[in-house]
One Martini backbone bead per residue (centre of mass of N, CA, C, O) as a GRO file, in nm:
protein
  548
    1MET     BB    1   7.624   7.523   6.440
    2ILE     BB    2   7.483   7.236   6.311
    3GLN     BB    3   7.440   7.148   5.960
    4VAL     BB    4   7.454   6.862   5.942
    5GLN     BB    5   7.269   6.544   5.847
    6SER     BB    6   7.537   6.373   5.791
    7ILE     BB    7   7.778   6.092   5.832
    8ASP     BB    8   8.065   6.006   5.705
    9GLY     BB    9   8.370   5.863   5.700
   10LEU     BB   10   8.537   6.129   5.694
   11LEU     BB   11   8.393   6.274   5.930
   12LEU     BB   12   8.432   6.059   6.144
   13ARG     BB   13   8.736   6.075   6.146
   14GLU     BB   14   8.757   6.372   6.240
   15MET     BB   15   8.609   6.328   6.508
   16VAL     BB   16   8.803   6.117   6.631
   17LEU     BB   17   9.061   6.282   6.616
   18ALA     BB   18   8.957   6.507   6.804
   19GLY     BB   19   8.892   6.331   7.049
   20ALA     BB   20   9.180   6.221   7.086
   21ALA     BB   21   9.323   6.497   7.116
   22LEU     BB   22   9.163   6.598   7.365
   23LEU     BB   23   9.243   6.368   7.548
   24GLU     BB   24   9.550   6.410   7.531
   25LYS     BB   25   9.543   6.703   7.639
   26ASN     BB   26   9.395   6.564   7.921
   27ARG     BB   27   9.547   6.318   8.038
   28GLU     BB   28   9.658   6.418   8.316
   29ALA     BB   29   9.380   6.493   8.433
   30VAL     BB   30   9.268   6.206   8.426
   31ASP     BB   31   9.486   6.068   8.595
   32ALA     BB   32   9.429   6.257   8.857
   33LEU     BB   33   9.140   6.097   8.921
   34ASN     BB   34   9.244   5.907   9.102
   35VAL     BB   35   9.147   5.787   9.395
   36PHE     BB   36   9.432   5.725   9.452
   37PRO     BB   37   9.750   5.889   9.548
   38VAL     BB   38   9.907   5.736   9.329
   39PRO     BB   39  10.175   5.697   9.073
   40ASP     BB   40   9.942   5.507   8.872
   41GLY     BB   41   9.747   5.688   8.730
   42ASP     BB   42   9.605   5.563   8.392
   43THR     BB   43   9.341   5.628   8.236
   44GLY     BB   44   9.426   5.839   8.024
   45THR     BB   45   9.654   5.676   7.898
   46ASN     BB   46   9.490   5.428   7.811
   47MET     BB   47   9.281   5.576   7.636
   48SER     BB   48   9.484   5.719   7.447
   49LEU     BB   49   9.621   5.463   7.335
   50THR     BB   50   9.363   5.346   7.220
   51MET     BB   51   9.299   5.587   7.028
   52SER     BB   52   9.563   5.575   6.870
   53SER     BB   53   9.503   5.300   6.741
   54ALA     BB   54   9.238   5.387   6.605
   55THR     BB   55   9.359   5.618   6.426
   56ARG     BB   56   9.554   5.447   6.267
   57GLU     BB   57   9.334   5.282   6.124
   58LEU     BB   58   9.187   5.532   5.997
   59ASN     BB   59   9.467   5.619   5.841
   60SER     BB   60   9.515   5.373   5.638
   61LYS     BB   61   9.256   5.497   5.490
   62GLU     BB   62   8.985   5.592   5.283
   63PHE     BB   63   8.679   5.614   5.438
   64THR     BB   64   8.362   5.675   5.307
   65THR     BB   65   8.204   5.500   5.490
   66ALA     BB   66   8.080   5.468   5.803
   67GLY     BB   67   8.099   5.161   5.843
   68GLU     BB   68   8.402   5.133   5.773
   69ALA     BB   69   8.511   5.334   5.982
   70ALA     BB   70   8.393   5.190   6.233
   71GLU     BB   71   8.543   4.924   6.193
   72ALA     BB   72   8.828   5.043   6.212
   73LEU     BB   73   8.793   5.166   6.491
   74SER     BB   74   8.738   4.901   6.640
   75LYS     BB   75   8.994   4.748   6.560
   76GLY     BB   76   9.201   4.949   6.677
   77ALA     BB   77   9.097   4.958   6.971
   78LEU     BB   78   9.128   4.656   7.034
   79ARG     BB   79   9.432   4.627   6.981
   80GLY     BB   80   9.511   4.890   7.190
   81ALA     BB   81   9.393   4.804   7.449
   82ARG     BB   82   9.412   4.950   7.787
   83GLY     BB   83   9.292   4.864   8.036
   84ASN     BB   84   8.980   4.910   8.146
   85SER     BB   85   8.920   5.176   7.994
   86GLY     BB   86   9.018   5.078   7.713
   87VAL     BB   87   8.836   4.830   7.682
   88ILE     BB   88   8.568   4.979   7.709
   89THR     BB   89   8.613   5.165   7.470
   90SER     BB   90   8.632   4.933   7.260
   91GLN     BB   91   8.337   4.831   7.317
   92LEU     BB   92   8.190   5.083   7.231
   93TYR     BB   93   8.297   5.056   6.931
   94ARG     BB   94   8.193   4.778   6.871
   95GLY     BB   95   7.890   4.848   6.891
   96PHE     BB   96   7.890   5.089   6.701
   97ALA     BB   97   7.973   4.921   6.447
   98LYS     BB   98   7.742   4.718   6.442
   99ALA     BB   99   7.514   4.938   6.400
  100LEU     BB  100   7.681   5.046   6.115
  101LYS     BB  101   7.650   4.824   5.928
  102GLY     BB  102   7.624   4.941   5.594
  103VAL     BB  103   7.655   5.240   5.646
  104GLU     BB  104   7.704   5.539   5.480
  105LYS     BB  105   7.513   5.746   5.647
  106ILE     BB  106   7.465   5.923   5.941
  107THR     BB  107   7.212   5.967   6.148
  108PRO     BB  108   7.090   6.067   6.441
  109VAL     BB  109   6.945   5.800   6.500
  110GLU     BB  110   7.193   5.614   6.440
  111PHE     BB  111   7.389   5.738   6.639
  112ALA     BB  112   7.230   5.682   6.898
  113ALA     BB  113   7.205   5.374   6.855
  114ALA     BB  114   7.514   5.325   6.859
  115LEU     BB  115   7.563   5.419   7.147
  116GLN     BB  116   7.379   5.205   7.275
  117LYS     BB  117   7.526   4.955   7.166
  118GLY     BB  118   7.793   5.020   7.304
  119ALA     BB  119   7.695   5.009   7.598
  120GLU     BB  120   7.594   4.718   7.591
  121THR     BB  121   7.866   4.585   7.516
  122ALA     BB  122   8.030   4.687   7.762
  123TYR     BB  123   7.863   4.554   7.986
  124LYS     BB  124   7.910   4.256   7.885
  125ALA     BB  125   8.236   4.264   7.927
  126VAL     BB  126   8.160   4.297   8.229
  127MET     BB  127   8.115   4.103   8.497
  128LYS     BB  128   8.101   4.361   8.726
  129PRO     BB  129   7.927   4.618   8.700
  130LYS     BB  130   7.961   4.965   8.775
  131GLU     BB  131   7.831   5.233   8.915
  132GLY     BB  132   8.000   5.542   8.838
  133THR     BB  133   8.114   5.498   8.554
  134ILE     BB  134   8.172   5.484   8.224
  135LEU     BB  135   7.920   5.315   8.183
  136THR     BB  136   7.713   5.519   8.290
  137VAL     BB  137   7.783   5.748   8.099
  138ALA     BB  138   7.727   5.598   7.833
  139ARG     BB  139   7.432   5.513   7.890
  140THR     BB  140   7.305   5.790   7.950
  141ILE     BB  141   7.375   5.929   7.689
  142ALA     BB  142   7.230   5.726   7.503
  143GLU     BB  143   6.944   5.754   7.615
  144ASP     BB  144   6.918   6.062   7.561
  145ALA     BB  145   6.980   6.046   7.258
  146VAL     BB  146   6.740   5.874   7.169
  147ARG     BB  147   6.520   6.069   7.261
  148GLN     BB  148   6.613   6.311   7.089
  149ALA     BB  149   6.599   6.171   6.806
  150GLN     BB  150   6.291   6.129   6.818
  151LEU     BB  151   6.224   6.438   6.826
  152ALA     BB  152   6.497   6.499   6.619
  153PRO     BB  153   6.597   6.323   6.341
  154ASN     BB  154   6.769   6.595   6.189
  155ASP     BB  155   6.937   6.699   6.466
  156PHE     BB  156   7.264   6.737   6.557
  157ASP     BB  157   7.273   6.979   6.744
  158ALA     BB  158   7.072   6.876   6.956
  159LEU     BB  159   7.213   6.611   7.012
  160PHE     BB  160   7.494   6.729   7.118
  161THR     BB  161   7.377   6.894   7.342
  162VAL     BB  162   7.272   6.648   7.499
  163ILE     BB  163   7.529   6.481   7.524
  164LEU     BB  164   7.692   6.697   7.690
  165GLN     BB  165   7.486   6.748   7.915
  166SER     BB  166   7.455   6.458   8.009
  167GLY     BB  167   7.754   6.403   8.070
  168ASP     BB  168   7.793   6.625   8.281
  169ALA     BB  169   7.572   6.535   8.479
  170ILE     BB  170   7.663   6.236   8.532
  171LEU     BB  171   7.951   6.298   8.620
  172LYS     BB  172   7.866   6.464   8.879
  173ARG     BB  173   7.716   6.190   9.002
  174THR     BB  174   7.934   5.969   9.058
  175PRO     BB  175   7.999   6.022   9.366
  176GLU     BB  176   7.707   5.914   9.456
  177MET     BB  177   7.766   5.608   9.353
  178LEU     BB  178   8.077   5.634   9.457
  179PRO     BB  179   8.229   5.668   9.754
  180VAL     BB  180   8.530   5.689   9.664
  181LEU     BB  181   8.488   5.949   9.502
  182LYS     BB  182   8.381   6.129   9.727
  183GLN     BB  183   8.622   6.099   9.918
  184ALA     BB  184   8.831   6.212   9.690
  185GLY     BB  185   8.694   6.443   9.512
  186VAL     BB  186   8.591   6.286   9.242
  187VAL     BB  187   8.548   6.187   8.932
  188ASP     BB  188   8.522   5.986   8.678
  189ALA     BB  189   8.773   5.926   8.460
  190GLY     BB  190   8.642   5.772   8.221
  191GLY     BB  191   8.401   5.963   8.185
  192TYR     BB  192   8.571   6.210   8.118
  193GLY     BB  193   8.710   6.095   7.870
  194LEU     BB  194   8.452   6.048   7.704
  195LEU     BB  195   8.356   6.344   7.701
  196LEU     BB  196   8.598   6.448   7.542
  197ILE     BB  197   8.544   6.292   7.284
  198TYR     BB  198   8.259   6.417   7.230
  199THR     BB  199   8.363   6.709   7.219
  200GLY     BB  200   8.528   6.665   6.964
  201TYR     BB  201   8.301   6.598   6.779
  202ALA     BB  202   8.143   6.868   6.807
  203ALA     BB  203   8.364   7.056   6.704
  204VAL     BB  204   8.361   6.959   6.412
  205LEU     BB  205   8.053   7.007   6.352
  206ARG     BB  206   8.099   7.330   6.445
  207GLY     BB  207   8.387   7.438   6.347
  208GLU     BB  208   8.590   7.380   6.574
  209SER     BB  209   8.859   7.415   6.778
  210ILE     BB  210   9.022   7.248   7.030
  211ASP     BB  211   9.189   7.502   7.121
  212SER     BB  212   8.911   7.660   7.214
  213ILE     BB  213   8.881   7.462   7.437
  214ALA     BB  214   8.824   7.428   7.757
  215THR     BB  215   9.091   7.308   7.960
  216GLN     BB  216   9.313   7.142   8.196
  217GLU     BB  217   9.552   7.098   7.946
  218ASP     BB  218   9.678   7.334   7.748
  219ASN     BB  219   9.998   7.223   7.740
  220ALA     BB  220   9.945   6.978   7.602
  221LYS     BB  221   9.995   6.735   7.379
  222ALA     BB  222   9.919   6.615   7.094
  223SER     BB  223   9.855   6.369   6.904
  224GLU     BB  224  10.064   6.143   6.734
  225PHE     BB  225  10.179   6.011   6.457
  226VAL     BB  226  10.212   5.650   6.403
  227ASP     BB  227  10.412   5.420   6.218
  228ASP     BB  228  10.309   5.086   6.258
  229HIS     BB  229  10.434   4.823   6.096
  230ASP     BB  230  10.373   4.580   6.295
  231ALA     BB  231  10.046   4.626   6.283
  232LEU     BB  232  10.036   4.510   6.006
  233GLU     BB  233   9.862   4.253   5.858
  234GLU     BB  234   9.871   4.398   5.566
  235ILE     BB  235  10.057   4.452   5.266
  236LYS     BB  236   9.956   4.649   4.993
  237PHE     BB  237  10.211   4.844   5.005
  238ALA     BB  238  10.562   4.843   4.973
  239TYR     BB  239  10.590   5.163   5.035
  240HIS     BB  240  10.746   5.395   5.240
  241VAL     BB  241  10.656   5.749   5.250
  242ALA     BB  242  10.857   6.033   5.355
  243LEU     BB  243  10.807   6.394   5.397
  244HIS     BB  244  10.893   6.743   5.334
  245LEU     BB  245  10.692   7.020   5.249
  246ILE     BB  246  10.840   7.304   5.116
  247ARG     BB  247  10.790   7.610   4.996
  248VAL     BB  248  10.491   7.685   4.981
  249PRO     BB  249  10.307   7.885   4.824
  250ASP     BB  250  10.065   8.119   4.910
  251THR     BB  251   9.902   8.071   4.630
  252VAL     BB  252   9.819   7.804   4.731
  253PRO     BB  253   9.540   7.647   4.755
  254GLU     BB  254   9.352   7.435   4.948
  255SER     BB  255   9.246   7.266   4.708
  256GLU     BB  256   9.530   7.153   4.628
  257ILE     BB  257   9.582   6.999   4.887
  258ASP     BB  258   9.334   6.816   4.862
  259HIS     BB  259   9.418   6.695   4.591
  260PHE     BB  260   9.677   6.565   4.696
  261ARG     BB  261   9.538   6.376   4.897
  262ARG     BB  262   9.365   6.222   4.688
  263ARG     BB  263   9.603   6.113   4.522
  264LEU     BB  264   9.727   5.946   4.749
  265ASN     BB  265   9.472   5.766   4.799
  266ARG     BB  266   9.482   5.638   4.505
  267ILE     BB  267   9.805   5.517   4.555
  268GLY     BB  268   9.716   5.454   4.868
  269ASP     BB  269   9.795   5.452   5.220
  270THR     BB  270   9.843   5.596   5.511
  271VAL     BB  271   9.758   5.903   5.514
  272LEU     BB  272   9.959   6.207   5.557
  273LEU     BB  273   9.855   6.565   5.591
  274GLU     BB  274  10.049   6.808   5.768
  275LYS     BB  275  10.061   7.109   5.908
  276ASP     BB  276  10.329   7.339   5.959
  277GLU     BB  277  10.565   7.592   5.996
  278ASN     BB  278  10.718   7.478   5.706
  279GLY     BB  279  10.454   7.304   5.601
  280TYR     BB  280  10.443   6.952   5.510
  281LYS     BB  281  10.351   6.647   5.618
  282VAL     BB  282  10.437   6.332   5.456
  283HIS     BB  283  10.240   6.022   5.418
  284VAL     BB  284  10.284   5.689   5.257
  285HIS     BB  285  10.151   5.396   5.109
  286THR     BB  286  10.311   5.251   4.813
  287ALA     BB  287  10.393   5.141   4.470
  288ASP     BB  288  10.470   5.468   4.384
  289PRO     BB  289  10.702   5.687   4.478
  290GLY     BB  290  10.738   5.877   4.231
  291ARG     BB  291  10.450   6.007   4.237
  292VAL     BB  292  10.478   6.144   4.508
  293LEU     BB  293  10.712   6.328   4.425
  294GLN     BB  294  10.572   6.461   4.188
  295TYR     BB  295  10.327   6.584   4.336
  296GLY     BB  296  10.492   6.748   4.542
  297ALA     BB  297  10.668   6.920   4.336
  298GLU     BB  298  10.412   7.088   4.236
  299LEU     BB  299  10.406   7.259   4.528
  300GLY     BB  300  10.717   7.200   4.621
  301GLU     BB  301  10.968   7.114   4.832
  302LEU     BB  302  11.184   6.844   4.900
  303ASP     BB  303  11.226   6.694   5.229
  304GLY     BB  304  11.333   6.423   5.387
  305VAL     BB  305  11.345   6.166   5.221
  306GLU     BB  306  11.160   5.847   5.271
  307ILE     BB  307  11.233   5.501   5.170
  308VAL     BB  308  11.054   5.190   5.234
  309ASN     BB  309  11.062   4.841   5.232
  310LEU     BB  310  10.822   4.654   5.383
  311LEU     BB  311  10.873   4.363   5.292
  312GLN     BB  312  11.168   4.346   5.377
  313LEU     BB  313  11.126   4.425   5.671
  314ARG     BB  314  10.940   4.186   5.744
  315ARG     BB  315  11.119   3.950   5.662
  316ALA     BB  316  11.352   4.016   5.855
  317LYS     BB  317  11.181   3.999   6.113
  318GLU     BB  318  11.074   3.708   6.080
  319GLU     BB  319  11.353   3.572   6.072
  320ALA     BB  320  11.445   3.679   6.357
  321GLU     BB  321  11.158   3.563   6.505
  322ALA     BB  322  11.174   3.276   6.448
  323PRO     BB  323  11.086   3.000   6.590
  324ALA     BB  324  11.244   2.708   6.689
  325HIS     BB  325  10.944   2.549   6.724
  326ALA     BB  326  10.778   2.550   6.452
  327SER     BB  327  10.807   2.213   6.400
  328GLU     BB  328  10.689   2.156   6.666
  329PRO     BB  329  10.501   2.019   6.881
  330PRO     BB  330  10.280   2.089   7.106
  331LYS     BB  331  10.243   2.150   7.418
  332PRO     BB  332  10.018   2.136   7.666
  333TYR     BB  333  10.169   2.381   7.826
  334GLY     BB  334  10.147   2.737   7.906
  335MET     BB  335  10.298   3.066   8.001
  336VAL     BB  336  10.173   3.398   8.087
  337SER     BB  337  10.328   3.710   8.204
  338VAL     BB  338  10.301   3.989   8.388
  339SER     BB  339  10.578   4.235   8.418
  340LEU     BB  340  10.755   4.472   8.654
  341GLY     BB  341  11.069   4.375   8.679
  342GLU     BB  342  11.350   4.190   8.687
  343GLY     BB  343  11.299   4.013   8.934
  344PHE     BB  344  11.021   3.905   8.865
  345SER     BB  345  11.095   3.790   8.586
  346SER     BB  346  11.305   3.585   8.689
  347ILE     BB  347  11.117   3.419   8.865
  348LEU     BB  348  10.914   3.336   8.644
  349LYS     BB  349  11.121   3.190   8.464
  350ASP     BB  350  11.198   2.977   8.686
  351LEU     BB  351  10.874   2.885   8.666
  352GLN     BB  352  10.822   2.840   8.342
  353VAL     BB  353  10.767   3.093   8.200
  354ASP     BB  354  10.753   3.174   7.868
  355VAL     BB  355  10.614   3.474   7.880
  356ILE     BB  356  10.696   3.817   7.909
  357VAL     BB  357  10.499   4.100   7.988
  358GLU     BB  358  10.542   4.421   7.981
  359GLY     BB  359  10.394   4.540   8.286
  360GLY     BB  360  10.145   4.735   8.484
  361GLN     BB  361  10.236   4.956   8.658
  362THR     BB  362  10.191   5.243   8.446
  363MET     BB  363  10.192   4.979   8.219
  364ASN     BB  364   9.964   4.864   8.021
  365PRO     BB  365   9.889   4.619   7.831
  366SER     BB  366   9.767   4.518   7.546
  367ILE     BB  367   9.579   4.309   7.375
  368ASP     BB  368   9.796   4.263   7.158
  369ASP     BB  369  10.028   4.189   7.343
  370LEU     BB  370   9.887   3.938   7.466
  371HIS     BB  371   9.818   3.788   7.206
  372LYS     BB  372  10.108   3.753   7.101
  373ALA     BB  373  10.208   3.591   7.345
  374ILE     BB  374  10.015   3.355   7.316
  375GLU     BB  375  10.091   3.278   7.015
  376SER     BB  376  10.407   3.221   7.089
  377VAL     BB  377  10.301   2.970   7.229
  378ASN     BB  378  10.373   2.617   7.210
  379ALA     BB  379  10.046   2.550   7.300
  380GLU     BB  380   9.732   2.434   7.382
  381THR     BB  381   9.759   2.561   7.675
  382VAL     BB  382   9.711   2.894   7.821
  383PHE     BB  383   9.835   3.069   8.088
  384VAL     BB  384   9.726   3.379   8.248
  385PHE     BB  385   9.900   3.655   8.420
  386PRO     BB  386   9.820   3.981   8.487
  387ASN     BB  387   9.903   4.122   8.774
  388ASN     BB  388   9.639   4.316   8.741
  389GLY     BB  389   9.335   4.466   8.767
  390ASN     BB  390   9.389   4.642   8.485
  391VAL     BB  391   9.438   4.356   8.298
  392ILE     BB  392   9.216   4.139   8.297
  393LEU     BB  393   9.028   4.237   8.068
  394ALA     BB  394   9.242   4.221   7.844
  395ALA     BB  395   9.300   3.919   7.879
  396ASN     BB  396   9.014   3.821   7.810
  397GLN     BB  397   9.016   3.937   7.520
  398ALA     BB  398   9.264   3.782   7.419
  399ALA     BB  399   9.140   3.502   7.466
  400GLU     BB  400   8.890   3.535   7.277
  401ILE     BB  401   9.079   3.578   7.000
  402SER     BB  402   9.186   3.302   7.044
  403ASP     BB  403   9.242   2.961   6.931
  404LYS     BB  404   9.317   2.889   7.198
  405ASN     BB  405   9.348   2.758   7.515
  406VAL     BB  406   9.253   3.009   7.743
  407ILE     BB  407   9.361   3.086   8.084
  408VAL     BB  408   9.258   3.316   8.324
  409ILE     BB  409   9.429   3.431   8.602
  410PRO     BB  410   9.310   3.666   8.849
  411THR     BB  411   9.568   3.845   8.898
  412LYS     BB  412   9.672   4.151   9.095
  413ASN     BB  413   9.971   4.044   9.133
  414VAL     BB  414  10.282   3.905   9.131
  415ALA     BB  415  10.251   3.729   9.382
  416MET     BB  416  10.007   3.574   9.270
  417GLY     BB  417  10.152   3.469   9.015
  418ILE     BB  418  10.368   3.305   9.163
  419ALA     BB  419  10.172   3.119   9.316
  420ALA     BB  420  10.044   3.000   9.061
  421ALA     BB  421  10.303   2.882   8.932
  422VAL     BB  422  10.372   2.692   9.172
  423ALA     BB  423  10.089   2.524   9.144
  424PHE     BB  424  10.175   2.393   8.900
  425GLN     BB  425  10.077   2.080   8.717
  426PRO     BB  426  10.160   1.891   8.439
  427ASP     BB  427   9.962   1.623   8.510
  428LEU     BB  428   9.714   1.798   8.500
  429PRO     BB  429   9.437   1.917   8.423
  430ALA     BB  430   9.339   2.224   8.331
  431GLU     BB  431   9.107   2.274   8.536
  432GLU     BB  432   9.268   2.189   8.787
  433ASN     BB  433   9.495   2.389   8.756
  434ALA     BB  434   9.326   2.646   8.768
  435ALA     BB  435   9.216   2.598   9.052
  436ARG     BB  436   9.489   2.587   9.197
  437MET     BB  437   9.597   2.867   9.110
  438GLU     BB  438   9.365   3.039   9.219
  439GLU     BB  439   9.383   2.949   9.510
  440ALA     BB  440   9.677   3.037   9.558
  441ALA     BB  441   9.635   3.336   9.491
  442GLN     BB  442   9.405   3.394   9.710
  443ARG     BB  443   9.596   3.341   9.964
  444VAL     BB  444   9.722   3.603   9.897
  445ARG     BB  445   9.850   3.871  10.086
  446THR     BB  446   9.884   4.233  10.050
  447GLY     BB  447  10.149   4.486  10.054
  448THR     BB  448  10.200   4.833   9.967
  449ILE     BB  449  10.463   5.083   9.893
  450THR     BB  450  10.437   5.440   9.867
  451TYR     BB  451  10.342   5.756   9.726
  452ALA     BB  452  10.201   6.066   9.731
  453VAL     BB  453  10.075   6.290   9.464
  454ARG     BB  454   9.844   6.401   9.664
  455ASP     BB  455   9.603   6.540   9.816
  456SER     BB  456   9.390   6.356  10.059
  457GLU     BB  457   9.082   6.173  10.128
  458PHE     BB  458   9.057   5.869  10.340
  459GLU     BB  459   8.826   5.843  10.517
  460ASP     BB  460   9.009   5.931  10.819
  461MET     BB  461   9.238   6.024  10.612
  462HIS     BB  462   9.505   6.249  10.580
  463ILE     BB  463   9.674   6.328  10.275
  464ASN     BB  464   9.992   6.412  10.171
  465GLU     BB  465  10.208   6.513   9.968
  466GLY     BB  466  10.467   6.259  10.009
  467ASP     BB  467  10.354   6.046  10.151
  468ILE     BB  468  10.366   5.745  10.303
  469ILE     BB  469  10.197   5.456  10.169
  470GLY     BB  470   9.964   5.190  10.251
  471LEU     BB  471   9.848   4.892  10.086
  472HIS     BB  472   9.564   4.684  10.147
  473ASN     BB  473   9.459   4.511   9.904
  474GLY     BB  474   9.456   4.811   9.735
  475LYS     BB  475   9.417   4.988  10.003
  476VAL     BB  476   9.432   5.254  10.189
  477ALA     BB  477   9.576   5.234  10.539
  478TYR     BB  478   9.860   5.393  10.551
  479LYS     BB  479  10.072   5.649  10.715
  480ALA     BB  480  10.389   5.832  10.669
  481ASP     BB  481  10.739   5.957  10.669
  482ASN     BB  482  10.810   5.640  10.634
  483VAL     BB  483  10.865   5.318  10.527
  484HIS     BB  484  10.905   5.148  10.782
  485ASP     BB  485  10.637   5.208  10.938
  486VAL     BB  486  10.445   5.104  10.721
  487ALA     BB  487  10.550   4.813  10.708
  488ILE     BB  488  10.485   4.734  11.000
  489GLU     BB  489  10.179   4.789  10.987
  490LEU     BB  490  10.115   4.592  10.761
  491VAL     BB  491  10.210   4.332  10.898
  492LYS     BB  492  10.017   4.348  11.141
  493ALA     BB  493   9.757   4.329  10.954
  494ILE     BB  494   9.819   4.064  10.776
  495VAL     BB  495   9.921   3.880  10.990
  496THR     BB  496   9.864   3.552  11.103
  497GLU     BB  497   9.863   3.251  11.282
  498ASP     BB  498   9.835   3.082  10.995
  499ASP     BB  499  10.098   3.180  10.898
  500GLY     BB  500  10.437   3.097  10.721
  501LEU     BB  501  10.481   3.338  10.493
  502ILE     BB  502  10.717   3.602  10.413
  503THR     BB  503  10.740   3.828  10.132
  504ILE     BB  504  11.001   4.047  10.014
  505TYR     BB  505  10.967   4.300   9.764
  506TYR     BB  506  11.198   4.505   9.617
  507GLY     BB  507  11.262   4.793   9.469
  508GLN     BB  508  11.453   5.009   9.268
  509ASP     BB  509  11.459   5.230   9.532
  510THR     BB  510  11.574   4.988   9.705
  511LYS     BB  511  11.783   4.861   9.929
  512GLU     BB  512  11.896   4.562  10.025
  513GLU     BB  513  11.978   4.630  10.323
  514GLU     BB  514  11.699   4.739  10.398
  515ALA     BB  515  11.541   4.478  10.345
  516GLN     BB  516  11.699   4.296  10.542
  517ALA     BB  517  11.639   4.460  10.799
  518LEU     BB  518  11.333   4.431  10.781
  519ALA     BB  519  11.326   4.120  10.789
  520GLU     BB  520  11.447   4.087  11.071
  521GLU     BB  521  11.224   4.241  11.222
  522ILE     BB  522  10.988   4.063  11.122
  523GLY     BB  523  11.100   3.796  11.236
  524GLU     BB  524  11.071   3.888  11.536
  525MET     BB  525  10.760   3.944  11.519
  526CYS     BB  526  10.741   3.651  11.337
  527PRO     BB  527  10.853   3.349  11.446
  528ASP     BB  528  10.645   3.151  11.271
  529CYS     BB  529  10.789   3.280  11.021
  530ASP     BB  530  10.899   3.297  10.710
  531VAL     BB  531  11.160   3.512  10.565
  532GLU     BB  532  11.173   3.668  10.248
  533VAL     BB  533  11.408   3.801   9.996
  534HIS     BB  534  11.340   4.004   9.697
  535ALA     BB  535  11.400   4.124   9.384
  536GLY     BB  536  11.175   4.309   9.188
  537GLY     BB  537  11.212   4.612   9.046
  538GLN     BB  538  10.992   4.803   9.103
  539PRO     BB  539  10.833   5.082   9.037
  540LEU     BB  540  10.734   5.325   9.295
  541TYR     BB  541  10.761   5.063   9.477
  542TYR     BB  542  10.925   4.968   9.757
  543TYR     BB  543  10.699   4.744   9.838
  544LEU     BB  544  10.613   4.389   9.836
  545ILE     BB  545  10.396   4.216  10.060
  546ALA     BB  546  10.372   3.865  10.120
  547VAL     BB  547  10.107   3.646  10.248
  548GLU     BB  548  10.067   3.266  10.350
   0.00000   0.00000   0.00000
């Protein structure tokens, strides 16, 4: 039974931390809900990394008002957002924070209205929103929450009962809204992740431990605190202090531990005080390391003390990373590309791409990663190639927060990015270049070959775990027990009489001689096409075959 009638900044922080931890606990289960049985389903991973960034920001200081805590939550989520699911999650928090600006303590009515504002903001961020996704789950929960709050304006228990019931009901309906979910026999992964976060909220308000909540991944590890010094926009306190407080007497009451935490918050920020089997992990950024040691020694013994001067650390890093062109005037154009695989990255660099952002399949870069790459290019206009359908939304958000003229070319794989880079003409206006590059990218048709990570049904095809599967323009089209047969079937389906070039990019687990032999066979099948072979170096995917 939830007894609280309002939520301040400290309680909101605890709710978010619990939601993030429960999501991380079930991260692999969320990843496994990927529609296609390919080895790069990463919705849970992307959402969890996004929440990890949000909790880092919440842990940076003690936010007493709900509005301040919500603003920090939104800021952290936006900075660390990865993949479509992560970006949408960050937009939910962006709207949530806008609705709570200036609010000291959240009432049930305000909480429901903030959920609704979050859903509205997330819908606006997506160019073509689809029903049956995390967006539908967020919107439906918010609508039901608003109705419930109007009926019982002071009852958080009733509100969260409705939130969880509504979320469970709409999540079960997502396969009816998206045929691909029904075909795969799964619910929407992002929607499930969001419901886990809200379940964590409710657990805190009801005084429950998330360990007692029945989950699909009881053995998964909880999210760990990471002190990311590079992510700090401003260093308010010069010293990072970390230590282990051991041999704390059993007679020390919990109130003394809370008092210790409050003292740390008064002399610094980014406070962590976490109990483990040996005592307490302690972390703080402060201007007075001596007082941290003094306060800790009053409770127990100090072990593993670490003190780092953050200002010196940052100055050394800035000097090491200072661009050689800092005093040079900006050039007209620059290019940033996402790439995963040494071969692909080398090709893109040869095409004069300025910055390569590591990521793509299995590892989507965050908004912050992309924004930093954009800002590092000394150019007036920067073209960005996301090279993955799950990175385009993050790239658009990175472009939005940049002061530069940033144009995102919506490339869905590296082959499209390479085609776009080849089409670039330095003497043309930016808009004309963008049109040329997008047109060149869209002309590329692709097939990729990987393996199935689980049994699945897709259209009329039964797929067993371990089968070799071929994806035609991103959708599962063929399966076999060997890579060669799938490659041949893909080429037959993709190549038309109007095509003149077939490019085979082989992955890190494919031998060059195998790729060359396949190219010779494809050349005999398609005598009117030139066939090229390049090392892509991509993980998990044996081949990416591009036709144009």
